[in-house]
PLY file of the C-alpha trace (Angstrom):
ply
format ascii 1.0
element vertex 417
property float x
property float y
property float z
element edge 416
property int vertex1
property int vertex2
end_header
-119.12 -46.08 7.52
-115.38 -45.55 8.14
-114.45 -41.81 8.69
-111.32 -40.52 6.81
-108.63 -39.43 9.27
-106.64 -36.16 8.30
-102.84 -36.31 8.22
-100.95 -33.70 10.19
-98.41 -31.55 8.15
-96.18 -30.67 11.14
-95.19 -34.02 12.10
-92.39 -34.48 14.63
-90.25 -36.19 11.96
-90.79 -33.30 9.54
-89.93 -30.55 12.27
-86.72 -32.44 13.23
-85.69 -32.78 9.57
-86.24 -29.11 8.79
-84.38 -28.02 11.99
-81.55 -30.24 11.19
-81.24 -28.80 7.70
-81.26 -25.26 8.99
-78.73 -26.07 11.63
-76.44 -27.36 9.06
-76.81 -24.35 6.92
-76.19 -22.15 9.70
-73.08 -24.04 10.72
-71.86 -23.77 7.10
-72.50 -19.90 6.88
-70.86 -19.36 10.40
-67.68 -21.28 9.42
-67.61 -19.34 6.36
-68.12 -16.06 8.07
-65.63 -16.63 10.71
-63.09 -17.94 8.19
-63.31 -14.81 6.20
-62.94 -12.72 9.07
-59.61 -14.54 10.15
-57.98 -14.04 6.61
-59.32 -10.73 5.41
-58.29 -7.23 6.86
-59.49 -3.80 5.98
-56.71 -1.23 5.77
-56.59 2.66 5.23
-55.02 3.60 1.86
-53.08 6.42 3.66
-51.56 3.90 6.12
-49.80 1.77 3.63
-47.05 2.43 0.86
-47.64 0.99 -2.63
-44.69 0.83 -5.24
-44.65 -0.58 -8.55
-42.73 -3.62 -9.88
-40.24 -2.63 -12.59
-37.44 -3.88 -14.92
-34.16 -2.36 -15.53
-30.46 -2.15 -14.77
-29.76 -3.71 -11.44
-26.49 -3.59 -9.65
-25.68 -5.18 -6.28
-23.58 -2.81 -4.08
-22.94 -2.28 -0.34
-22.69 1.07 1.29
-19.62 1.91 3.14
-17.59 4.87 4.52
-14.27 6.13 3.50
-11.81 8.60 4.66
-9.74 10.88 2.20
-6.03 10.26 2.59
-3.01 11.54 0.56
-2.02 8.95 -2.08
1.54 9.07 -0.75
2.47 9.89 2.88
6.08 10.22 3.82
7.20 9.82 7.63
10.51 11.22 8.17
12.38 9.17 10.79
15.58 10.45 12.35
18.45 8.55 10.65
20.73 9.60 13.64
19.91 10.63 17.06
20.43 14.04 18.46
18.99 17.06 20.14
16.99 19.47 18.27
19.09 22.51 17.75
16.92 24.55 15.42
13.43 24.37 13.54
13.06 26.00 10.41
9.65 25.17 9.36
6.37 24.40 11.14
3.52 21.89 10.34
0.76 23.03 7.94
3.14 24.78 5.13
4.01 23.70 1.68
7.66 22.55 1.22
9.78 21.75 -1.73
12.08 18.77 -1.93
15.27 19.68 -0.34
13.94 22.20 2.02
15.53 21.93 5.50
12.92 21.33 8.24
15.18 21.15 11.32
18.64 20.60 12.39
19.88 18.09 15.23
23.00 18.54 17.38
25.16 15.34 18.10
28.68 16.16 19.43
29.75 12.45 19.23
29.07 12.28 15.44
30.74 15.79 15.06
33.90 14.66 16.89
33.93 11.37 14.91
34.02 13.21 11.73
36.95 15.40 12.89
38.88 12.16 14.02
38.19 10.48 10.72
39.00 13.51 8.70
42.38 13.86 10.71
43.22 10.16 10.23
42.49 10.36 6.46
44.67 13.18 6.00
47.51 11.79 8.04
47.18 8.51 5.77
47.14 10.66 2.75
50.40 12.32 3.86
52.02 9.16 4.92
50.97 7.29 1.55
52.46 10.34 -0.16
55.74 10.32 1.64
56.13 6.44 1.08
55.53 6.81 -2.51
57.93 9.41 -2.76
60.62 7.37 -1.16
59.92 4.46 -3.42
60.44 6.76 -6.45
63.56 8.18 -4.98
65.03 4.79 -4.35
64.18 3.76 -7.97
65.87 6.80 -9.08
68.95 6.03 -7.07
69.09 2.58 -8.64
68.88 3.95 -12.00
71.62 6.25 -11.46
73.71 3.59 -9.87
73.09 1.42 -13.09
74.11 4.33 -15.15
77.46 4.92 -13.21
78.21 1.24 -13.24
77.85 1.32 -17.08
80.48 3.93 -17.47
82.87 2.00 -14.87
82.19 -1.15 -16.71
83.22 0.32 -20.07
86.47 1.85 -18.55
87.23 -1.55 -16.90
86.52 -3.44 -19.91
88.85 -1.16 -21.92
91.43 -1.67 -19.26
90.98 -5.34 -19.06
91.21 -5.75 -22.85
94.55 -3.84 -23.20
96.13 -5.54 -20.21
95.23 -8.89 -21.72
97.25 -7.94 -24.93
100.18 -6.61 -22.81
100.17 -9.67 -20.80
100.36 -11.93 -23.75
103.26 -9.76 -24.96
104.97 -9.97 -21.74
104.77 -6.20 -21.32
102.93 -6.40 -17.88
102.95 -9.02 -15.38
100.28 -11.62 -14.98
99.20 -10.05 -11.70
98.37 -6.69 -13.26
96.24 -8.69 -15.84
94.43 -10.58 -13.23
93.63 -7.52 -11.17
92.09 -5.81 -14.23
90.06 -8.86 -14.98
88.71 -9.16 -11.46
87.82 -5.63 -11.38
85.85 -5.88 -14.73
84.05 -8.94 -13.38
83.18 -7.24 -10.10
81.59 -4.38 -11.90
79.49 -6.79 -14.04
78.21 -8.72 -11.15
77.39 -5.42 -9.27
75.39 -4.19 -12.34
73.40 -7.50 -12.37
72.74 -7.25 -8.69
71.52 -3.75 -8.95
69.49 -4.42 -11.98
67.80 -7.31 -10.09
67.30 -5.19 -6.88
65.66 -2.27 -9.12
63.40 -4.89 -10.63
62.39 -6.23 -7.06
62.09 -2.52 -5.79
59.86 -1.59 -8.77
57.47 -4.63 -8.14
57.51 -3.88 -4.52
56.73 -0.26 -5.17
53.82 -1.13 -7.48
52.35 -3.47 -4.84
52.95 -1.04 -1.94
51.29 1.73 -3.96
48.24 -0.25 -4.73
47.88 -1.27 -0.98
48.45 2.34 0.01
45.67 3.46 -2.41
43.21 0.71 -0.95
43.80 1.89 2.48
43.21 5.43 1.22
40.13 4.36 -0.34
38.84 2.65 2.84
39.71 5.69 4.85
37.86 7.98 2.50
34.86 5.68 2.34
34.99 5.71 6.29
35.03 9.41 6.15
32.29 9.67 3.70
30.14 7.45 6.06
30.69 9.77 9.09
30.22 12.80 6.82
26.77 11.35 5.73
25.78 10.95 9.27
26.95 14.29 9.91
24.60 15.60 6.96
21.80 13.59 8.40
21.76 15.89 11.35
20.05 18.37 8.88
16.51 16.99 8.31
15.28 17.96 4.77
12.01 17.21 2.81
12.47 14.22 0.49
9.69 15.31 -1.65
7.65 18.42 -2.32
4.17 18.42 -0.58
2.45 19.53 2.67
4.39 19.35 5.75
1.47 18.32 7.85
3.09 17.66 11.25
6.44 18.30 12.86
6.31 16.29 16.19
9.39 17.58 17.99
10.41 20.81 19.92
13.67 22.78 20.36
15.97 21.05 22.78
14.09 17.77 22.49
16.13 14.64 22.50
15.50 12.43 19.38
16.24 8.88 19.23
17.56 7.09 15.92
14.48 5.96 14.02
11.96 8.11 15.90
9.40 9.84 13.53
9.96 13.49 13.57
7.80 14.90 10.73
5.26 13.93 8.08
4.87 15.16 4.54
1.74 14.46 2.32
2.00 14.27 -1.33
-0.95 16.71 -2.44
-0.80 15.67 -6.19
-3.07 12.75 -5.45
-5.58 11.20 -3.00
-6.76 7.77 -2.01
-9.66 6.44 -0.17
-9.22 4.11 2.99
-12.76 2.42 3.54
-13.81 -0.13 6.16
-16.07 -3.07 4.86
-17.96 -5.57 6.88
-16.08 -8.93 7.20
-19.19 -10.69 5.66
-18.16 -9.48 2.19
-14.41 -10.42 2.55
-14.57 -13.29 -0.06
-16.40 -10.98 -2.56
-14.09 -8.00 -2.30
-10.91 -8.14 -4.48
-8.42 -5.71 -6.01
-9.86 -4.07 -9.18
-13.30 -3.93 -7.80
-15.03 -0.70 -8.44
-17.20 1.73 -6.37
-18.62 5.26 -6.67
-19.70 8.17 -4.66
-21.61 11.37 -5.02
-19.83 14.77 -4.29
-20.30 18.37 -5.15
-23.18 17.65 -7.71
-21.18 14.87 -9.53
-20.66 10.97 -9.22
-17.00 9.90 -9.26
-15.52 6.46 -9.79
-13.11 4.56 -7.49
-11.25 1.24 -7.70
-9.63 -0.93 -5.16
-5.92 -0.79 -5.18
-5.18 -2.84 -2.22
-7.07 -5.31 0.13
-5.90 -5.78 3.82
-7.57 -8.92 4.89
-6.76 -8.57 8.65
-10.08 -8.32 10.55
-10.41 -5.61 13.28
-13.87 -5.24 14.99
-15.61 -7.17 12.20
-14.23 -5.10 9.53
-11.43 -5.30 6.96
-9.90 -2.26 5.13
-9.49 -1.61 1.33
-7.38 1.03 -0.18
-9.14 2.78 -3.19
-7.82 5.34 -5.90
-9.99 7.67 -7.93
-10.68 5.94 -11.29
-10.72 9.07 -13.36
-11.14 12.61 -12.33
-10.54 13.85 -8.66
-12.91 16.17 -7.36
-11.44 19.71 -7.01
-12.87 20.55 -3.49
-12.04 17.30 -1.80
-9.70 17.41 1.25
-7.67 15.23 3.41
-9.76 13.76 6.22
-13.04 14.08 4.57
-15.53 11.17 5.10
-17.50 10.12 2.01
-20.29 7.57 1.39
-19.15 5.04 -1.05
-21.42 2.45 -3.02
-18.97 -0.59 -3.48
-20.14 -2.66 -6.48
-20.31 -6.31 -5.97
-21.55 -7.14 -9.40
-21.91 -5.58 -12.96
-25.16 -4.09 -14.01
-27.88 -6.53 -15.38
-31.49 -6.47 -16.48
-33.82 -7.66 -13.65
-37.06 -7.37 -12.13
-37.08 -5.12 -9.12
-39.08 -3.71 -6.30
-38.04 -0.84 -3.93
-36.77 -1.64 -0.66
-39.30 -1.55 2.35
-40.40 -2.62 5.90
-42.22 -5.53 4.66
-39.00 -7.63 4.22
-38.64 -7.62 8.08
-41.80 -9.60 8.39
-41.82 -11.86 5.18
-38.05 -12.32 4.71
-38.86 -11.77 1.09
-40.75 -15.02 0.72
-44.20 -13.44 0.07
-45.80 -9.91 -0.59
-49.22 -8.42 -0.84
-49.97 -7.68 -4.74
-52.64 -4.93 -5.55
-55.48 -6.01 -7.65
-55.99 -4.20 -10.91
-59.00 -2.68 -9.41
-57.01 -1.10 -6.67
-59.80 -2.27 -4.15
-57.71 -5.07 -2.52
-54.57 -6.92 -2.30
-53.71 -10.65 -2.25
-50.87 -12.62 -0.57
-48.58 -14.12 -3.18
-45.31 -16.15 -2.77
-42.19 -14.63 -4.14
-38.44 -15.24 -4.42
-35.97 -12.31 -3.69
-32.32 -12.61 -5.07
-29.63 -9.89 -4.44
-30.40 -6.40 -3.04
-28.73 -3.27 -2.61
-29.55 0.00 -0.51
-32.63 0.85 -2.87
-33.86 -2.12 -4.41
-34.61 -5.96 -4.23
-34.10 -8.15 -7.07
-37.26 -10.34 -7.85
-36.51 -13.68 -9.22
-39.90 -15.38 -9.15
-43.63 -14.14 -8.45
-43.96 -10.71 -9.84
-44.12 -9.00 -13.32
-43.06 -5.60 -14.31
-46.18 -3.24 -13.89
-47.74 -4.98 -10.92
-47.88 -2.89 -7.76
-47.12 -4.13 -4.33
-47.34 -3.05 -0.70
-43.92 -2.31 0.75
-44.75 -0.65 4.00
-44.65 -2.58 7.37
-46.58 -5.81 7.65
-47.11 -5.84 11.52
-50.62 -7.44 11.98
-50.51 -9.06 8.46
-48.84 -12.24 9.26
-51.82 -14.28 9.05
-53.84 -12.46 6.45
-54.37 -13.55 2.82
-56.37 -10.46 1.63
-56.28 -6.79 2.35
-59.26 -4.57 1.64
-58.24 -1.06 0.79
-60.35 1.65 2.09
-60.15 5.08 0.78
0 1
1 2
2 3
3 4
4 5
5 6
6 7
7 8
8 9
9 10
10 11
11 12
12 13
13 14
14 15
15 16
16 17
17 18
18 19
19 20
20 21
21 22
22 23
23 24
24 25
25 26
26 27
27 28
28 29
29 30
30 31
31 32
32 33
33 34
34 35
35 36
36 37
37 38
38 39
39 40
40 41
41 42
42 43
43 44
44 45
45 46
46 47
47 48
48 49
49 50
50 51
51 52
52 53
53 54
54 55
55 56
56 57
57 58
58 59
59 60
60 61
61 62
62 63
63 64
64 65
65 66
66 67
67 68
68 69
69 70
70 71
71 72
72 73
73 74
74 75
75 76
76 77
77 78
78 79
79 80
80 81
81 82
82 83
83 84
84 85
85 86
86 87
87 88
88 89
89 90
90 91
91 92
92 93
93 94
94 95
95 96
96 97
97 98
98 99
99 100
100 101
101 102
102 103
103 104
104 105
105 106
106 107
107 108
108 109
109 110
110 111
111 112
112 113
113 114
114 115
115 116
116 117
117 118
118 119
119 120
120 121
121 122
122 123
123 124
124 125
125 126
126 127
127 128
128 129
129 130
130 131
131 132
132 133
133 134
134 135
135 136
136 137
137 138
138 139
139 140
140 141
141 142
142 143
143 144
144 145
145 146
146 147
147 148
148 149
149 150
150 151
151 152
152 153
153 154
154 155
155 156
156 157
157 158
158 159
159 160
160 161
161 162
162 163
163 164
164 165
165 166
166 167
167 168
168 169
169 170
170 171
171 172
172 173
173 174
174 175
175 176
176 177
177 178
178 179
179 180
180 181
181 182
182 183
183 184
184 185
185 186
186 187
187 188
188 189
189 190
190 191
191 192
192 193
193 194
194 195
195 196
196 197
197 198
198 199
199 200
200 201
201 202
202 203
203 204
204 205
205 206
206 207
207 208
208 209
209 210
210 211
211 212
212 213
213 214
214 215
215 216
216 217
217 218
218 219
219 220
220 221
221 222
222 223
223 224
224 225
225 226
226 227
227 228
228 229
229 230
230 231
231 232
232 233
233 234
234 235
235 236
236 237
237 238
238 239
239 240
240 241
241 242
242 243
243 244
244 245
245 246
246 247
247 248
248 249
249 250
250 251
251 252
252 253
253 254
254 255
255 256
256 257
257 258
258 259
259 260
260 261
261 262
262 263
263 264
264 265
265 266
266 267
267 268
268 269
269 270
270 271
271 272
272 273
273 274
274 275
275 276
276 277
277 278
278 279
279 280
280 281
281 282
282 283
283 284
284 285
285 286
286 287
287 288
288 289
289 290
290 291
291 292
292 293
293 294
294 295
295 296
296 297
297 298
298 299
299 300
300 301
301 302
302 303
303 304
304 305
305 306
306 307
307 308
308 309
309 310
310 311
311 312
312 313
313 314
314 315
315 316
316 317
317 318
318 319
319 320
320 321
321 322
322 323
323 324
324 325
325 326
326 327
327 328
328 329
329 330
330 331
331 332
332 333
333 334
334 335
335 336
336 337
337 338
338 339
339 340
340 341
341 342
342 343
343 344
344 345
345 346
346 347
347 348
348 349
349 350
350 351
351 352
352 353
353 354
354 355
355 356
356 357
357 358
358 359
359 360
360 361
361 362
362 363
363 364
364 365
365 366
366 367
367 368
368 369
369 370
370 371
371 372
372 373
373 374
374 375
375 376
376 377
377 378
378 379
379 380
380 381
381 382
382 383
383 384
384 385
385 386
386 387
387 388
388 389
389 390
390 391
391 392
392 393
393 394
394 395
395 396
396 397
397 398
398 399
399 400
400 401
401 402
402 403
403 404
404 405
405 406
406 407
407 408
408 409
409 410
410 411
411 412
412 413
413 414
414 415
415 416
């Protein structure tokens, strides 16, 4: 009778099958475990900075520093050269328009004035004498005409009587002709004197006009020299603060040399230097603001100087409304130069995370607060306080803004408290 053979449970095939399945499971678990370990990092809550995503008024601005300067500064340049003879005022004092600051000495100008004055006086006397002679000549001519008038009347009377007597054969023809020639000569003389008088009158008018022009020219030359003489007295052209007097007694001052400076203290301006990167976006009329003495004050750009120096250009700004009472010349103030108008935007505070991510991604806190996950975002404009978020975040969410050193390859942060 055949005996039944009992089959073995642990056959080599079954053992290899079980071991193979266990290996596959172990491999899968190991891959999962090691993969999680490479993407997840545990961080301490007190080592990170968490900020909320907000929505509100956003304005792009850049920080810059400006220097307070007088709105108007007058540089007094020497109109004429000379030596400093006397100083009446020192720098740092208030002056009124017309106050004398100093006096220069220039002997050449003084002698020139004396010569011009002497020549003008001599010319004035010569002209007066010439005019008097012309008037006297005209008076003499008029007197001669008057005298000839009487002589002509007498000669005409004699000529008329002799003509009658000659016809009546009372006198000779010679006597008649002599009286006629005497009368004709007087008539001719009168005509000549009248013509001479007319010529002298015209000539006198022309001469007088020419003399007057010569006198006017001489007097103008005298005034020019007199003005140069007056320029030796250096006076304040405006009221203000005489900030500097840069010459000393006895010093030789050349024409055009700056000898003093006056600041108009009725107004101030701000000169600010801006990075050349913003040159295309900065224009006249652009506004800015700064905080001073517990208040905020507005500024507006009046001039833009596009010349680049050490990577910066200069703008001149005026106070838009009120000027701070305690502001002083030479003070340095921190200005927020507005590059855009206020607009509604989603925002996050500035933080060190940006140095690692470039604003392309950020860790967002889960609602539970136990972990944060990596999320792609898009940053727009920025200012010294905030980033404008264009995509990827919603108001009310919380994000980590502190440094991301060591987080570059992480997808998830476990927050431990």
